[in-house]
C-alpha positions in Angstrom: 50.4 -17.2 -10.2 49.0 -20.7 -9.7 48.3 -19.8 -6.0 46.2 -16.8 -7.1 44.2 -18.9 -9.5 43.5 -21.4 -6.7 42.2 -18.7 -4.4 40.1 -17.2 -7.2 38.5 -20.6 -8.0 37.9 -21.2 -4.3 36.3 -17.7 -3.9 34.1 -18.1 -7.0 33.0 -21.5 -5.8 32.0 -20.3 -2.4 30.3 -17.2 -3.9 28.4 -19.4 -6.3 27.2 -21.8 -3.6 26.2 -18.9 -1.4 24.3 -17.3 -4.3 22.5 -20.5 -5.3 21.4 -21.5 -1.8 20.7 -18.1 -0.3 17.1 -18.1 -1.4 14.7 -19.8 1.0 12.6 -22.7 -0.2 9.3 -20.9 0.4 10.5 -17.9 -1.7 11.4 -19.9 -4.7 8.9 -20.0 -7.6 7.0 -17.0 -6.4 5.5 -14.4 -8.7 8.0 -11.7 -9.6 6.0 -9.8 -12.3 2.8 -8.2 -11.0 -0.3 -6.9 -12.8 -2.0 -4.0 -11.1 -5.6 -5.0 -10.1 -5.1 -8.8 -10.7 -4.3 -11.5 -8.3 -1.9 -13.9 -10.0 -1.5 -16.4 -7.1 -3.3 -19.7 -6.5 -7.1 -19.5 -6.3 -8.6 -19.6 -2.8 -11.3 -22.0 -1.8 -14.8 -20.7 -1.6 -16.3 -20.1 1.9 -19.7 -21.6 2.5 -22.5 -19.2 3.6 -22.7 -20.6 7.1 -19.0 -19.8 7.7 -19.5 -16.3 6.2 -22.5 -15.6 8.5 -20.5 -16.8 11.6 -17.6 -14.6 10.7 -19.9 -11.6 10.1 -21.6 -12.1 13.5 -18.2 -12.4 15.2 -16.9 -9.2 13.6 -20.2 -7.4 14.5 -19.8 -8.5 18.2 -16.2 -7.3 18.3 -17.1 -3.8 17.1 -18.9 -3.0 20.4 -15.9 -4.0 22.7 
């Protein structure tokens, strides 16, 4: 009987450690509840008009290739 309890405790310990450390660091603290039509993440930085113009010209030139 004591041998079975020892194996049970060992199994539960390994299972618990696997369960706790199975989630990657970058996946922790992510949003799990979503609202349709709303972005709940961190706010992006604003692009300046010069960069927007350069990107628009770049996309325009690529459309003809």
